[in-house]
Each structure stands twice: as structure tokens, then as C-alpha cells.
N, C-alpha and C positions, 0 to 999 in steps of 0.2 A: 869483285862485285859483278853483277849481271845487269844487263839492260832490261828494263821492265817492258819496253815496247810501247808504252803510252806516250812517250815524248822522246825525241832524239837526244835531248840533253840529260835525260833522267837515268841515273844508274842506281839501282836499288839492290841492297844485299839480300832482300827477301822478296817473295812474290807480292805483287800489288794486290791488296784486298779492296781498296777503294781509292779513287782519284777524283778530285774536284777540278772542273774546268769552268772558266767564265767565258760566256759567249755574249758579248754586249752586256745587257742588264740581266741576263739569265744565267743561272748556275746549273751545270750538268754534272751529275755524279756517275761515274762508272764503277760498278762493284760486282762482286760475284753474285750469282743467283742464290736465293734462299728457298727453303721448302715452301714458304708462304707465297712465293711468286708463281707457283704452278697454276693456281686458280685464275690469276690474271692472264697468264700465257694461254691457257685453254680458251678463255673468253676471246682474246684477240684472234686466235686461230679460227674459232668458230665464226667470228664476224668477218673473216677474210676468205672463207671457203669459196664463195661465188667469184671472187676476183683472182685468186692465185692457185686454186686447186689444179688447174690444167698444167701448171709448171711444177708444182710440189705435190707429189703423189701421197704424202703423209697427211696433207691438209684436206680432211674429209669431214662431213657432218658428224661422223662417229668418233672424232678425236675426243678422248675422254680425259678426265682429271688424272687418271692413272698414267695415261700416255704422257701428259704434261709433267707429272711428278717424276716419271722415269727419265725424261729428257733433262730436267733440272739436275737430277742425281748424276746422270752421265756427264753433263758439262762440268759439274763440280769435281768429279773423279778424274776428269781429263786434265784439270789444271788450267784450262783455257777459259777465256771470257765468253766465247761463242763457239758453238758447234751447230751445224744444221740438224734439225730433228730428222730421224730416219723412220 
């Protein structure tokens, strides 16, 4: 078995696709991105341009839905839960 990386006690025979955590009265789900997440990711990037573009060169007013969809595809192909967009 392999360690999934989401919890020190968790040993999973398969990659984790979804994990539920409870934080007080709130539930948090960690899951892989889906194609439908690209529009929301693009929206967050565009809303953040003014605040973070000086540190993240890919965060520009021209960040497109195609850019976001490519990022979602690359993260899913990598098998990781997170990769910084390039």
C-alpha cells in the first residue's frame, strides 16, 4: 500500500480522488479538478490580477478560459492535487 499524503495515518492502495475533512462545523472536500472547474478558476485569477500579478507572471488580465482549461488538464495528467499554473 502507498501513503496518500492527505493524512499521516492514511495508507491507500489507490490514488485519492476525494477526501472529506471536518473543521469545526465546516466540511472541506479535497478532490481532483474537473473540466467544469476551469471557468471558476479563470474567474478567481481575473479577480486576483491586481493583487498577485507582480509575483505570478501568468496572472494577467488576458488569462483565458483556454488557459484555465489547459491548467486543469495538466494538473490531472500529473496525478497531483496542485501544480502552479505556468
